[in-house]
N, CA, C and O atoms as a GROMACS GRO file, in nm:
protein
  548
    1MET      N    1  -0.822   2.981   4.797
    1MET     CA    2  -0.869   3.110   4.842
    1MET      C    3  -0.972   3.163   4.743
    1MET      O    4  -0.954   3.152   4.621
    2LEU      N    5  -1.076   3.219   4.795
    2LEU     CA    6  -1.184   3.277   4.716
    2LEU      C    7  -1.191   3.425   4.748
    2LEU      O    8  -1.192   3.465   4.864
    3THR      N    9  -1.195   3.508   4.644
    3THR     CA   10  -1.214   3.651   4.663
    3THR      C   11  -1.338   3.694   4.589
    3THR      O   12  -1.354   3.667   4.470
    4LEU      N   13  -1.425   3.762   4.661
    4LEU     CA   14  -1.546   3.820   4.603
    4LEU      C   15  -1.534   3.971   4.613
    4LEU      O   16  -1.466   4.024   4.701
    5PHE      N   17  -1.601   4.040   4.522
    5PHE     CA   18  -1.599   4.185   4.520
    5PHE      C   19  -1.741   4.236   4.537
    5PHE      O   20  -1.827   4.215   4.452
    6ALA      N   21  -1.765   4.304   4.650
    6ALA     CA   22  -1.896   4.363   4.676
    6ALA      C   23  -1.892   4.507   4.626
    6ALA      O   24  -1.823   4.592   4.682
    7LEU      N   25  -1.965   4.533   4.520
    7LEU     CA   26  -1.968   4.665   4.458
    7LEU      C   27  -2.089   4.742   4.510
    7LEU      O   28  -2.202   4.691   4.508
    8VAL      N   29  -2.065   4.865   4.556
    8VAL     CA   30  -2.171   4.945   4.616
    8VAL      C   31  -2.161   5.090   4.570
    8VAL      O   32  -2.058   5.135   4.520
    9LYS      N   33  -2.271   5.160   4.590
    9LYS     CA   34  -2.272   5.304   4.568
    9LYS      C   35  -2.266   5.369   4.706
    9LYS      O   36  -2.352   5.345   4.790
   10ASP      N   37  -2.164   5.450   4.728
   10ASP     CA   38  -2.142   5.511   4.859
   10ASP      C   39  -2.099   5.655   4.841
   10ASP      O   40  -1.985   5.691   4.871
   11ASP      N   41  -2.191   5.738   4.793
   11ASP     CA   42  -2.160   5.878   4.768
   11ASP      C   43  -2.129   5.954   4.897
   11ASP      O   44  -2.054   6.052   4.894
   12ALA      N   45  -2.186   5.911   5.009
   12ALA     CA   46  -2.164   5.980   5.137
   12ALA      C   47  -2.037   5.934   5.206
   12ALA      O   48  -2.003   5.984   5.313
   13ASP      N   49  -1.967   5.839   5.146
   13ASP     CA   50  -1.844   5.783   5.205
   13ASP      C   51  -1.870   5.731   5.347
   13ASP      O   52  -1.791   5.751   5.439
   14ALA      N   53  -1.984   5.663   5.361
   14ALA     CA   54  -2.027   5.612   5.492
   14ALA      C   55  -1.968   5.476   5.525
   14ALA      O   56  -1.967   5.436   5.642
   15ILE      N   57  -1.919   5.405   5.425
   15ILE     CA   58  -1.862   5.273   5.450
   15ILE      C   59  -1.714   5.290   5.481
   15ILE      O   60  -1.634   5.324   5.394
   16THR      N   61  -1.680   5.267   5.608
   16THR     CA   62  -1.542   5.280   5.654
   16THR      C   63  -1.506   5.152   5.730
   16THR      O   64  -1.592   5.070   5.758
   17ASN      N   65  -1.380   5.138   5.762
   17ASN     CA   66  -1.340   5.021   5.842
   17ASN      C   67  -1.413   5.021   5.976
   17ASN      O   68  -1.457   4.916   6.023
   18ASP      N   69  -1.427   5.138   6.038
   18ASP     CA   70  -1.494   5.145   6.167
   18ASP      C   71  -1.641   5.103   6.157
   18ASP      O   72  -1.690   5.026   6.240
   19THR      N   73  -1.711   5.153   6.055
   19THR     CA   74  -1.852   5.115   6.042
   19THR      C   75  -1.865   4.969   6.003
   19THR      O   76  -1.959   4.901   6.046
   20LEU      N   77  -1.772   4.918   5.923
   20LEU     CA   78  -1.776   4.778   5.884
   20LEU      C   79  -1.755   4.688   6.006
   20LEU      O   80  -1.828   4.590   6.024
   21VAL      N   81  -1.656   4.720   6.088
   21VAL     CA   82  -1.632   4.641   6.210
   21VAL      C   83  -1.755   4.643   6.299
   21VAL      O   84  -1.800   4.538   6.345
   22ARG      N   85  -1.810   4.761   6.322
   22ARG     CA   86  -1.928   4.774   6.408
   22ARG      C   87  -2.045   4.694   6.352
   22ARG      O   88  -2.113   4.623   6.426
   23ASP      N   89  -2.069   4.705   6.222
   23ASP     CA   90  -2.181   4.632   6.162
   23ASP      C   91  -2.160   4.482   6.167
   23ASP      O   92  -2.254   4.407   6.194
   24LEU      N   93  -2.038   4.437   6.143
   24LEU     CA   94  -2.010   4.293   6.153
   24LEU      C   95  -2.036   4.244   6.295
   24LEU      O   96  -2.097   4.139   6.315
   25GLN      N   97  -1.989   4.320   6.394
   25GLN     CA   98  -2.005   4.279   6.533
   25GLN      C   99  -2.151   4.274   6.576
   25GLN      O  100  -2.189   4.192   6.660
   26HIS      N  101  -2.234   4.362   6.521
   26HIS     CA  102  -2.373   4.371   6.566
   26HIS      C  103  -2.476   4.306   6.474
   26HIS      O  104  -2.587   4.276   6.517
   27LYS      N  105  -2.440   4.284   6.347
   27LYS     CA  106  -2.540   4.236   6.252
   27LYS      C  107  -2.509   4.100   6.189
   27LYS      O  108  -2.597   4.039   6.129
   28LEU      N  109  -2.386   4.052   6.203
   28LEU     CA  110  -2.351   3.922   6.148
   28LEU      C  111  -2.392   3.814   6.246
   28LEU      O  112  -2.351   3.817   6.363
   29ALA      N  113  -2.471   3.719   6.200
   29ALA     CA  114  -2.523   3.614   6.287
   29ALA      C  115  -2.412   3.536   6.358
   29ALA      O  116  -2.430   3.495   6.472
   30LEU      N  117  -2.300   3.516   6.294
   30LEU     CA  118  -2.191   3.436   6.350
   30LEU      C  119  -2.082   3.521   6.415
   30LEU      O  120  -1.973   3.470   6.441
   31ALA      N  121  -2.108   3.647   6.441
   31ALA     CA  122  -2.003   3.738   6.488
   31ALA      C  123  -1.933   3.689   6.614
   31ALA      O  124  -1.812   3.709   6.627
   32LYS      N  125  -2.004   3.626   6.704
   32LYS     CA  126  -1.943   3.581   6.829
   32LYS      C  127  -1.839   3.471   6.806
   32LYS      O  128  -1.756   3.447   6.893
   33GLU      N  129  -1.844   3.406   6.692
   33GLU     CA  130  -1.748   3.300   6.660
   33GLU      C  131  -1.616   3.355   6.606
   33GLU      O  132  -1.519   3.280   6.593
   34PHE      N  133  -1.612   3.483   6.574
   34PHE     CA  134  -1.495   3.545   6.512
   34PHE      C  135  -1.430   3.647   6.603
   34PHE      O  136  -1.496   3.711   6.685
   35GLU      N  137  -1.300   3.661   6.587
   35GLU     CA  138  -1.230   3.776   6.640
   35GLU      C  139  -1.226   3.875   6.524
   35GLU      O  140  -1.175   3.842   6.417
   36ILE      N  141  -1.278   3.996   6.544
   36ILE     CA  142  -1.286   4.095   6.437
   36ILE      C  143  -1.194   4.212   6.474
   36ILE      O  144  -1.216   4.279   6.575
   37THR      N  145  -1.092   4.233   6.392
   37THR     CA  146  -0.993   4.338   6.417
   37THR      C  147  -0.962   4.411   6.287
   37THR      O  148  -1.014   4.377   6.181
   38THR      N  149  -0.877   4.511   6.296
   38THR     CA  150  -0.822   4.575   6.176
   38THR      C  151  -0.672   4.552   6.176
   38THR      O  152  -0.609   4.536   6.281
   39GLU      N  153  -0.616   4.552   6.056
   39GLU     CA  154  -0.472   4.533   6.040
   39GLU      C  155  -0.424   4.626   5.929
   39GLU      O  156  -0.480   4.627   5.820
   40THR      N  157  -0.321   4.704   5.958
   40THR     CA  158  -0.264   4.793   5.858
   40THR      C  159  -0.144   4.724   5.795
   40THR      O  160  -0.049   4.686   5.864
   41LEU      N  161  -0.149   4.710   5.665
   41LEU     CA  162  -0.039   4.648   5.591
   41LEU      C  163   0.063   4.755   5.555
   41LEU      O  164   0.030   4.873   5.540
   42VAL      N  165   0.186   4.714   5.541
   42VAL     CA  166   0.293   4.807   5.506
   42VAL      C  167   0.294   4.833   5.356
   42VAL      O  168   0.308   4.947   5.311
   43PHE      N  169   0.279   4.726   5.278
   43PHE     CA  170   0.279   4.742   5.133
   43PHE      C  171   0.178   4.648   5.070
   43PHE      O  172   0.195   4.526   5.083
   44PRO      N  173   0.077   4.697   5.006
   44PRO     CA  174   0.045   4.838   4.994
   44PRO      C  175  -0.007   4.891   5.127
   44PRO      O  176  -0.058   4.814   5.209
   45ARG      N  177   0.004   5.018   5.149
   45ARG     CA  178  -0.036   5.081   5.274
   45ARG      C  179  -0.188   5.090   5.278
   45ARG      O  180  -0.247   5.190   5.236
   46VAL      N  181  -0.251   4.985   5.329
   46VAL     CA  182  -0.396   4.980   5.342
   46VAL      C  183  -0.431   4.918   5.478
   46VAL      O  184  -0.351   4.846   5.537
   47THR      N  185  -0.549   4.948   5.523
   47THR     CA  186  -0.599   4.886   5.645
   47THR      C  187  -0.714   4.795   5.606
   47THR      O  188  -0.805   4.834   5.533
   48GLU      N  189  -0.708   4.673   5.656
   48GLU     CA  190  -0.810   4.573   5.627
   48GLU      C  191  -0.883   4.535   5.755
   48GLU      O  192  -0.828   4.545   5.865
   49VAL      N  193  -1.006   4.492   5.739
   49VAL     CA  194  -1.080   4.431   5.849
   49VAL      C  195  -1.053   4.282   5.839
   49VAL      O  196  -1.068   4.222   5.733
   50VAL      N  197  -1.011   4.224   5.950
   50VAL     CA  198  -0.974   4.083   5.952
   50VAL      C  199  -1.066   4.010   6.049
   50VAL      O  200  -1.079   4.048   6.166
   51MET      N  201  -1.128   3.904   5.999
   51MET     CA  202  -1.214   3.818   6.081
   51MET      C  203  -1.143   3.684   6.094
   51MET      O  204  -1.112   3.619   5.994
   52THR      N  205  -1.117   3.642   6.217
   52THR     CA  206  -1.044   3.518   6.239
   52THR      C  207  -1.127   3.422   6.322
   52THR      O  208  -1.188   3.460   6.422
   53LYS      N  209  -1.129   3.297   6.277
   53LYS     CA  210  -1.197   3.190   6.348
   53LYS      C  211  -1.102   3.071   6.347
   53LYS      O  212  -1.089   3.002   6.246
   54GLY      N  213  -1.036   3.047   6.461
   54GLY     CA  214  -0.935   2.941   6.464
   54GLY      C  215  -0.820   2.976   6.371
   54GLY      O  216  -0.762   3.084   6.380
   55ASN      N  217  -0.788   2.884   6.281
   55ASN     CA  218  -0.679   2.909   6.186
   55ASN      C  219  -0.731   2.957   6.050
   55ASN      O  220  -0.655   2.960   5.953
   56TRP      N  221  -0.857   2.993   6.042
   56TRP     CA  222  -0.919   3.040   5.917
   56TRP      C  223  -0.951   3.188   5.930
   56TRP      O  224  -0.989   3.234   6.038
   57SER      N  225  -0.935   3.262   5.822
   57SER     CA  226  -0.965   3.405   5.830
   57SER      C  227  -1.030   3.458   5.703
   57SER      O  228  -1.024   3.396   5.596
   58VAL      N  229  -1.090   3.574   5.720
   58VAL     CA  230  -1.153   3.647   5.610
   58VAL      C  231  -1.096   3.789   5.618
   58VAL      O  232  -1.091   3.848   5.726
   59ARG      N  233  -1.054   3.843   5.504
   59ARG     CA  234  -0.999   3.978   5.501
   59ARG      C  235  -1.088   4.064   5.412
   59ARG      O  236  -1.120   4.026   5.299
   60LEU      N  237  -1.128   4.179   5.464
   60LEU     CA  238  -1.213   4.272   5.389
   60LEU      C  239  -1.139   4.403   5.372
   60LEU      O  240  -1.094   4.464   5.469
   61GLU      N  241  -1.127   4.446   5.247
   61GLU     CA  242  -1.061   4.572   5.218
   61GLU      C  243  -1.158   4.663   5.143
   61GLU      O  244  -1.209   4.627   5.037
   62ILE      N  245  -1.182   4.779   5.199
   62ILE     CA  246  -1.270   4.877   5.136
   62ILE      C  247  -1.186   4.961   5.041
   62ILE      O  248  -1.084   5.018   5.080
   63ARG      N  249  -1.230   4.969   4.917
   63ARG     CA  250  -1.154   5.043   4.816
   63ARG      C  251  -1.243   5.149   4.751
   63ARG      O  252  -1.350   5.118   4.698
   64PRO      N  253  -1.197   5.275   4.755
   64PRO     CA  254  -1.272   5.381   4.685
   64PRO      C  255  -1.257   5.362   4.534
   64PRO      O  256  -1.174   5.283   4.488
   65GLU      N  257  -1.336   5.433   4.460
   65GLU     CA  258  -1.337   5.418   4.314
   65GLU      C  259  -1.198   5.426   4.252
   65GLU      O  260  -1.167   5.350   4.160
   66SER      N  261  -1.114   5.515   4.301
   66SER     CA  262  -0.981   5.532   4.243
   66SER      C  263  -0.889   5.411   4.268
   66SER      O  264  -0.787   5.397   4.201
   67SER      N  265  -0.925   5.325   4.362
   67SER     CA  266  -0.842   5.208   4.394
   67SER      C  267  -0.912   5.075   4.367
   67SER      O  268  -0.862   4.969   4.403
   68MET      N  269  -1.028   5.082   4.304
   68MET     CA  270  -1.104   4.959   4.279
   68MET      C  271  -1.029   4.866   4.184
   68MET      O  272  -0.966   4.911   4.088
   69THR      N  273  -1.036   4.737   4.211
   69THR     CA  274  -0.978   4.637   4.123
   69THR      C  275  -1.061   4.625   3.996
   69THR      O  276  -1.007   4.607   3.887
   70LEU      N  277  -1.192   4.636   4.013
   70LEU     CA  278  -1.284   4.617   3.902
   70LEU      C  279  -1.340   4.748   3.850
   70LEU      O  280  -1.358   4.844   3.926
   71SER      N  281  -1.366   4.753   3.724
   71SER     CA  282  -1.436   4.864   3.662
   71SER      C  283  -1.583   4.822   3.650
   71SER      O  284  -1.612   4.714   3.598
   72VAL      N  285  -1.674   4.906   3.697
   72VAL     CA  286  -1.815   4.867   3.688
   72VAL      C  287  -1.858   4.852   3.542
   72VAL      O  288  -1.946   4.771   3.511
   73LYS      N  289  -1.798   4.928   3.453
   73LYS     CA  290  -1.829   4.913   3.310
   73LYS      C  291  -1.787   4.775   3.261
   73LYS      O  292  -1.860   4.710   3.186
   74GLU      N  293  -1.669   4.729   3.303
   74GLU     CA  294  -1.622   4.596   3.263
   74GLU      C  295  -1.709   4.486   3.323
   74GLU      O  296  -1.741   4.388   3.256
   75VAL      N  297  -1.749   4.503   3.449
   75VAL     CA  298  -1.837   4.404   3.513
   75VAL      C  299  -1.969   4.397   3.438
   75VAL      O  300  -2.020   4.288   3.411
   76GLN      N  301  -2.024   4.513   3.403
   76GLN     CA  302  -2.150   4.515   3.328
   76GLN      C  303  -2.132   4.445   3.193
   76GLN      O  304  -2.220   4.371   3.149
   77LYS      N  305  -2.020   4.468   3.129
   77LYS     CA  306  -1.991   4.406   3.000
   77LYS      C  307  -1.978   4.254   3.014
   77LYS      O  308  -2.032   4.178   2.933
   78ILE      N  309  -1.906   4.210   3.117
   78ILE     CA  310  -1.887   4.066   3.141
   78ILE      C  311  -2.020   3.998   3.168
   78ILE      O  312  -2.048   3.890   3.115
   79LEU      N  313  -2.102   4.060   3.252
   79LEU     CA  314  -2.227   3.997   3.291
   79LEU      C  315  -2.331   4.001   3.180
   79LEU      O  316  -2.416   3.912   3.169
   80GLY      N  317  -2.325   4.104   3.097
   80GLY     CA  318  -2.421   4.115   2.988
   80GLY      C  319  -2.563   4.093   3.036
   80GLY      O  320  -2.612   4.167   3.122
   81LYS      N  321  -2.628   3.994   2.982
   81LYS     CA  322  -2.766   3.965   3.020
   81LYS      C  323  -2.775   3.857   3.128
   81LYS      O  324  -2.885   3.817   3.166
   82LYS      N  325  -2.660   3.808   3.177
   82LYS     CA  326  -2.658   3.702   3.278
   82LYS      C  327  -2.721   3.746   3.410
   82LYS      O  328  -2.780   3.664   3.481
   83ALA      N  329  -2.709   3.874   3.443
   83ALA     CA  330  -2.755   3.921   3.574
   83ALA      C  331  -2.833   4.051   3.561
   83ALA      O  332  -2.803   4.135   3.476
   84GLN      N  333  -2.931   4.064   3.645
   84GLN     CA  334  -3.008   4.188   3.652
   84GLN      C  335  -2.933   4.283   3.744
   84GLN      O  336  -2.927   4.262   3.865
   85LEU      N  337  -2.875   4.387   3.688
   85LEU     CA  338  -2.801   4.484   3.767
   85LEU      C  339  -2.889   4.603   3.800
   85LEU      O  340  -2.980   4.635   3.725
   86PRO      N  341  -2.863   4.670   3.913
   86PRO     CA  342  -2.941   4.789   3.948
   86PRO      C  343  -2.930   4.894   3.838
   86PRO      O  344  -2.827   4.904   3.772
   87PRO      N  345  -3.034   4.973   3.819
   87PRO     CA  346  -3.032   5.074   3.712
   87PRO      C  347  -2.916   5.174   3.725
   87PRO      O  348  -2.866   5.224   3.624
   88ASP      N  349  -2.873   5.203   3.848
   88ASP     CA  350  -2.765   5.300   3.868
   88ASP      C  351  -2.629   5.233   3.886
   88ASP      O  352  -2.537   5.293   3.942
   89PHE      N  353  -2.614   5.110   3.838
   89PHE     CA  354  -2.492   5.033   3.860
   89PHE      C  355  -2.367   5.106   3.811
   89PHE      O  356  -2.262   5.097   3.876
   90LEU      N  357  -2.375   5.175   3.701
   90LEU     CA  358  -2.257   5.243   3.647
   90LEU      C  359  -2.208   5.358   3.736
   90LEU      O  360  -2.099   5.410   3.716
   91SER      N  361  -2.290   5.397   3.835
   91SER     CA  362  -2.246   5.502   3.929
   91SER      C  363  -2.193   5.443   4.060
   91SER      O  364  -2.164   5.518   4.154
   92TYR      N  365  -2.181   5.311   4.068
   92TYR     CA  366  -2.124   5.248   4.188
   92TYR      C  367  -1.978   5.291   4.199
   92TYR      O  368  -1.905   5.292   4.101
   93ASN      N  369  -1.938   5.327   4.320
   93ASN     CA  370  -1.807   5.390   4.337
   93ASN      C  371  -1.723   5.334   4.451
   93ASN      O  372  -1.629   5.399   4.496
   94LYS      N  373  -1.756   5.217   4.497
   94LYS     CA  374  -1.676   5.156   4.603
   94LYS      C  375  -1.685   5.005   4.592
   94LYS      O  376  -1.787   4.950   4.551
   95GLU      N  377  -1.575   4.939   4.628
   95GLU     CA  378  -1.578   4.793   4.632
   95GLU      C  379  -1.522   4.748   4.767
   95GLU      O  380  -1.431   4.808   4.823
   96ILE      N  381  -1.580   4.640   4.814
   96ILE     CA  382  -1.528   4.573   4.932
   96ILE      C  383  -1.476   4.439   4.882
   96ILE      O  384  -1.553   4.351   4.846
   97ALA      N  385  -1.344   4.426   4.881
   97ALA     CA  386  -1.282   4.299   4.840
   97ALA      C  387  -1.287   4.207   4.962
   97ALA      O  388  -1.240   4.243   5.070
   98VAL      N  389  -1.345   4.089   4.943
   98VAL     CA  390  -1.361   3.994   5.053
   98VAL      C  391  -1.281   3.869   5.018
   98VAL      O  392  -1.321   3.790   4.933
   99GLY      N  393  -1.169   3.853   5.087
   99GLY     CA  394  -1.081   3.738   5.061
   99GLY      C  395  -1.099   3.633   5.169
   99GLY      O  396  -1.068   3.656   5.286
  100PHE      N  397  -1.151   3.518   5.129
  100PHE     CA  398  -1.173   3.408   5.222
  100PHE      C  399  -1.050   3.318   5.220
  100PHE      O  400  -0.998   3.285   5.114
  101GLY      N  401  -1.004   3.279   5.338
  101GLY     CA  402  -0.890   3.188   5.348
  101GLY      C  403  -0.922   3.055   5.284
  101GLY      O  404  -1.038   3.020   5.264
  102GLY      N  405  -0.817   2.981   5.251
  102GLY     CA  406  -0.835   2.849   5.190
  102GLY      C  407  -0.921   2.759   5.277
  102GLY      O  408  -0.914   2.764   5.400
  103ASP      N  409  -1.003   2.678   5.212
  103ASP     CA  410  -1.095   2.589   5.284
  103ASP      C  411  -1.114   2.460   5.205
  103ASP      O  412  -1.225   2.429   5.163
  104PRO      N  413  -1.005   2.384   5.184
  104PRO     CA  414  -1.014   2.263   5.101
  104PRO      C  415  -1.110   2.158   5.156
  104PRO      O  416  -1.166   2.080   5.079
  105GLN      N  417  -1.129   2.155   5.286
  105GLN     CA  418  -1.220   2.056   5.345
  105GLN      C  419  -1.365   2.107   5.350
  105GLN      O  420  -1.454   2.036   5.395
  106LYS      N  421  -1.385   2.229   5.303
  106LYS     CA  422  -1.518   2.292   5.301
  106LYS      C  423  -1.581   2.296   5.441
  106LYS      O  424  -1.700   2.270   5.459
  107GLU      N  425  -1.498   2.328   5.540
  107GLU     CA  426  -1.543   2.340   5.678
  107GLU      C  427  -1.611   2.474   5.706
  107GLU      O  428  -1.683   2.487   5.805
  108HIS      N  429  -1.588   2.573   5.620
  108HIS     CA  430  -1.636   2.708   5.648
  108HIS      C  431  -1.738   2.758   5.546
  108HIS      O  432  -1.757   2.878   5.530
  109THR      N  433  -1.803   2.666   5.479
  109THR     CA  434  -1.903   2.703   5.378
  109THR      C  435  -2.014   2.788   5.439
  109THR      O  436  -2.054   2.888   5.380
  110ASN      N  437  -2.063   2.750   5.555
  110ASN     CA  438  -2.170   2.827   5.619
  110ASN      C  439  -2.125   2.969   5.650
  110ASN      O  440  -2.201   3.064   5.630
  111GLU      N  441  -2.003   2.984   5.699
  111GLU     CA  442  -1.952   3.117   5.730
  111GLU      C  443  -1.944   3.203   5.605
  111GLU      O  444  -1.979   3.322   5.608
  112ILE      N  445  -1.899   3.145   5.495
  112ILE     CA  446  -1.890   3.219   5.369
  112ILE      C  447  -2.029   3.266   5.326
  112ILE      O  448  -2.046   3.380   5.284
  113ILE      N  449  -2.127   3.179   5.336
  113ILE     CA  450  -2.264   3.214   5.298
  113ILE      C  451  -2.318   3.324   5.390
  113ILE      O  452  -2.379   3.419   5.341
  114PHE      N  453  -2.296   3.311   5.520
  114PHE     CA  454  -2.346   3.412   5.615
  114PHE      C  455  -2.282   3.548   5.589
  114PHE      O  456  -2.349   3.650   5.601
  115ILE      N  457  -2.154   3.551   5.554
  115ILE     CA  458  -2.088   3.679   5.525
  115ILE      C  459  -2.146   3.740   5.398
  115ILE      O  460  -2.166   3.861   5.390
  116GLY      N  461  -2.172   3.657   5.297
  116GLY     CA  462  -2.237   3.705   5.174
  116GLY      C  463  -2.375   3.762   5.204
  116GLY      O  464  -2.412   3.867   5.151
  117GLU      N  465  -2.450   3.694   5.289
  117GLU     CA  466  -2.584   3.742   5.327
  117GLU      C  467  -2.574   3.872   5.406
  117GLU      O  468  -2.656   3.962   5.388
  118PHE      N  469  -2.474   3.882   5.494
  118PHE     CA  470  -2.452   4.006   5.569
  118PHE      C  471  -2.432   4.122   5.471
  118PHE      O  472  -2.492   4.228   5.488
  119LEU      N  473  -2.350   4.103   5.369
  119LEU     CA  474  -2.324   4.210   5.272
  119LEU      C  475  -2.452   4.249   5.199
  119LEU      O  476  -2.477   4.368   5.178
  120ARG      N  477  -2.532   4.152   5.161
  120ARG     CA  478  -2.658   4.182   5.091
  120ARG      C  479  -2.754   4.260   5.179
  120ARG      O  480  -2.818   4.355   5.133
  121GLU      N  481  -2.764   4.221   5.305
  121GLU     CA  482  -2.858   4.286   5.396
  121GLU      C  483  -2.809   4.423   5.442
  121GLU      O  484  -2.888   4.515   5.460
  122ASN      N  485  -2.679   4.437   5.461
  122ASN     CA  486  -2.624   4.560   5.517
  122ASN      C  487  -2.607   4.669   5.412
  122ASN      O  488  -2.610   4.788   5.446
  123TYR      N  489  -2.590   4.631   5.286
  123TYR     CA  490  -2.568   4.728   5.179
  123TYR      C  491  -2.670   4.704   5.068
  123TYR      O  492  -2.640   4.637   4.969
  124PRO      N  493  -2.791   4.758   5.083
  124PRO     CA  494  -2.894   4.737   4.981
  124PRO      C  495  -2.844   4.777   4.842
  124PRO      O  496  -2.782   4.882   4.825
  125GLY      N  497  -2.871   4.692   4.745
  125GLY     CA  498  -2.829   4.718   4.608
  125GLY      C  499  -2.690   4.666   4.576
  125GLY      O  500  -2.644   4.676   4.462
  126VAL      N  501  -2.621   4.610   4.676
  126VAL     CA  502  -2.486   4.559   4.654
  126VAL      C  503  -2.487   4.454   4.543
  126VAL      O  504  -2.581   4.376   4.530
  127VAL      N  505  -2.382   4.455   4.463
  127VAL     CA  506  -2.361   4.352   4.362
  127VAL      C  507  -2.235   4.277   4.402
  127VAL      O  508  -2.126   4.334   4.404
  128ILE      N  509  -2.250   4.149   4.436
  128ILE     CA  510  -2.136   4.068   4.476
  128ILE      C  511  -2.090   3.990   4.354
  128ILE      O  512  -2.158   3.902   4.304
  129PHE      N  513  -1.971   4.027   4.308
  129PHE     CA  514  -1.918   3.973   4.184
  129PHE      C  515  -1.809   3.871   4.212
  129PHE      O  516  -1.716   3.897   4.288
  130ASP      N  517  -1.822   3.756   4.150
  130ASP     CA  518  -1.722   3.648   4.156
  130ASP      C  519  -1.640   3.659   4.028
  130ASP      O  520  -1.684   3.616   3.922
  131GLN      N  521  -1.522   3.716   4.038
  131GLN     CA  522  -1.440   3.741   3.920
  131GLN      C  523  -1.393   3.610   3.855
  131GLN      O  524  -1.381   3.602   3.733
  132TYR      N  525  -1.366   3.509   3.937
  132TYR     CA  526  -1.318   3.381   3.885
  132TYR      C  527  -1.422   3.315   3.793
  132TYR      O  528  -1.390   3.269   3.684
  133ASN      N  529  -1.547   3.311   3.840
  133ASN     CA  530  -1.655   3.250   3.761
  133ASN      C  531  -1.727   3.351   3.673
  133ASN      O  532  -1.816   3.314   3.597
  134GLN      N  533  -1.689   3.477   3.681
  134GLN     CA  534  -1.750   3.586   3.606
  134GLN      C  535  -1.902   3.584   3.616
  134GLN      O  536  -1.974   3.578   3.517
  135ASP      N  537  -1.947   3.588   3.743
  135ASP     CA  538  -2.090   3.583   3.769
  135ASP      C  539  -2.120   3.656   3.898
  135ASP      O  540  -2.032   3.683   3.979
  136VAL      N  541  -2.247   3.687   3.916
  136VAL     CA  542  -2.293   3.747   4.041
  136VAL      C  543  -2.314   3.633   4.141
  136VAL      O  544  -2.364   3.526   4.107
  137TRP      N  545  -2.274   3.660   4.262
  137TRP     CA  546  -2.279   3.559   4.366
  137TRP      C  547  -2.398   3.579   4.454
  137TRP      O  548  -2.419   3.502   4.549
   0.00000   0.00000   0.00000
C-alpha cells in the first residue's frame, strides 16, 4: 500500500468530500473506470472518498490543519533543498491523504499516475509528499 499526502492551502474551506467526488467524476480522465463513493468510518469517525476498480481501491481523506498527519514545517525541514516549495508553503492548512490499495503486480500504475496528475491540475500549488521516500512526488 502506498499513501501520498497532498498538501494544499484552502483558506475558503472549499475542498470537501462533495467537491472532491464531483471533481473526480468530471475531471479525472479514468473516472468512468471507477465507482466513486463516500464511506463513513466508525473509528475514527471520518468520511472518506473511495474509488473502486474491480478489487483495487483508492481512499482519499480530507484533513483540516488540526487533523493533519504531517506538519508543513516538518515537511519543509525534511525536504530542505531537495524540492522547490511554494513561497506560502508554511501557510498550507489542509491535506488529502491518498491511500492506494496494494498493487504487487503493478497493474494499476497508470491509475496512480493519473490520480496524481488530477491532484496537480485540480489544486494549483499542491505539494504531493511521499512520506516513505521523504520526497515530493
